[in-house]
C-alpha positions, 0 to 999 in steps of 0.5 A: 375539277370543279362541278359545272352548274347551269344558271337558273335561267338556263334551267328554266329554258330547258324545262320549258323545252321539255314541256313543249316537247311533251305537249307536242307528243300528245297533241292531236292535230285539228285535222285529225279531230275534223276527220273524226267529226266528219266520219261521225256525222256521215255515219249518223246520216247513214244510220238514220237512212238504214233504220228507215230502209230496214223498216221497209224491208221488214214490211216486205218480208212479212208480205212475201213470207209471213212465216218469218214474223217471229224471226223479224220480231226477234231480230228487230228487238235485238238490234234495237237493244244494241242500238240503245246500249251503244247510244248510252255508251256515246253519252257516257263518253261525252259526259266524261269528256265535257263534264260540267259543259256536257249537253249530248254526244252530238254536241261534244265540246272536248273532242280532243280529250284522251281520258274519256274513252279509256275511262268508259270503255276500259273501266275496272268497274264497268268495262263498257268495251267488254260489254260492247263486244259481248253484245255484238258477239251475241247478236252475231250468234243470233243472226247466224242461227237463222240458216242464211245463205253463204254470202249473207253469213260471210257478210255478217261475219265480216260486218260484226267482227270484233277481234284483236290483231294481237294475241296478247291484248284484248280487242277492247284494250287494243281499240280504245286505249288511246282514242280521243273522245270524238274518235270513240263516238265516231267508232261506235257510230260505225258499229251501229251502222254495221249492225243495221247493215247486217240486219238489212242483209238478213231481211233481204235474205228472208224476202228473196225467192232463193231463201224460200226455195232453200227452205223447201229443199231442206224440209225432211222427207219424213214430214207429211205433206199436210204439215208446214214450217213455222218459226217458234222460239228462234228456230224452225219447228213443224206444226200440223195443218190443224194447228197442233204440235207433234211434241211440246216446244219449250225455249228458255232464256235468261232475262239479262244478256243471255248469261247467268250471274253468280251469287244471284237468282237469275230469272229465266224466261220460259216460253212454252208451246203445247204444254203448260209450264207446271207440267214441265220437269226442270233439272239444273246442273251447275246450280239450283233452280226454283219455280215461283209463281209462274217464274223460273229462277236459277242461282249458279253454284259458287264455282260454276262456269256453265249451267245446264237446264234440262226440261222433260215432260210426261206423255203416255206414261213416259218421260220425254226430253223437250229441251236443254239450254246451256248458260255461261256464268259471269260475275256480277259487276261491282256497283258504283256507290253514290251519296244521297242528299235530301233537301225539301223532300227531294233526293239528289245523287252524287257520284264523286269527283265534281267539287261540292259547296261546303254548305251542301255537305250537311245535307248528306243522308246515306250511301246507296249502291245499285246495278242498273245493267245488265240486271237491276239490283240494289246492294245493302250498305253494311258500313262505311268510313268518312275521311276529311283531309284539311287543306290547312295543315294536312290534318286527317280526321275520320268517322265511321258508320255501321249502316247506310246512313251517315252517323252523328260523328260523320255529320259533325265531321262534315260540318267542319269542312271548309273550301279546299278540304277533301272528303273521301267515303271509303271502306264501303262494305256492301252485300248483294241481295240473297247473298251472305258474302260481302264486297268492298266498293270503290271510294267516293271522292268529294272535293270541297269548294 
């Protein structure tokens, strides 16, 4: 039996139908985008109102109960930090979606873009979705540490709940894997709103007569009548009426996000009340600590998952435990390499993917890699390779450098690039400060026009 073959015209018609069906499958309706836009705009309005409302609540708390001044300051600082981080994430999404047309997240143009949110929130290098969850969980832990009423604790627990509905998928993956750009920005607005609502609940709790009454009820009978509670280091401590403390009070916290990073000297902020820092005896389990010019640093051991910092002080010829802190250890995120160009005394940074003019390649100077969040450190570039793929004929040329700067051979290679060629900066080997180990960084793609 002869084999039947479709005529070319019919094949083309079938292909068009397949393409149309695929486009319909991934298309986001205008109604959906309009809904996301409306949700985002209304959230922005409420966020502005909540910020002003919370400022008035802070003033009310300080008028009614000045003892909560330290707690209000701590809450305000933590909330502002989370709001600043989420604002920055919104701008990252808008940049990834709009590319060269980017202005700001309030004027998003590529609302339907389906790549921007997953690229930013689920990135293999800087997964902002995971960092967002860590920050919200940390903020919730701080909020719930203030001894609030049951109703307030329940409300905050619900407002700041970021958990996946499935057991085999992370919250970030479940939330951000298929969101359009406008949806991601609207969702982050809703998280900001939840943070401010939680802050308002706490401040109302602080200013209520019930909270003050509960505080008096919880005061132990052993505390003399001439003593009173004050807030020191995020907790209630007893201070005598003459301003003296019965025992020293010490609180230690990392400078970056309440966690320690492996392979790095983490600066620990130590707050001392009633004792000089030089009189504290520090002991570290799971790492090494050092006191340097009034600052304390901890470097976790290579395989440590947790680090314990113990603090003791001598008093009356005997040692007394005055505090212990537990820290979680995390790996530092890989830095994103950038190409630096120098022209007329000015430095320009290029992170890749955006087409470059062939004439500008001669200004390539060196490679730099740094992390600005959660800690600010620069990596030393040990070596890297430059690969040029010619558009005509597909010829592949390469040259290497044994430092952070482009070698003479690499400069010559770049000078031969023409529009349509592709350049890759690969095999980037870098070393973190105060570390002997090296890491290989992701490549930089530089298309030429």
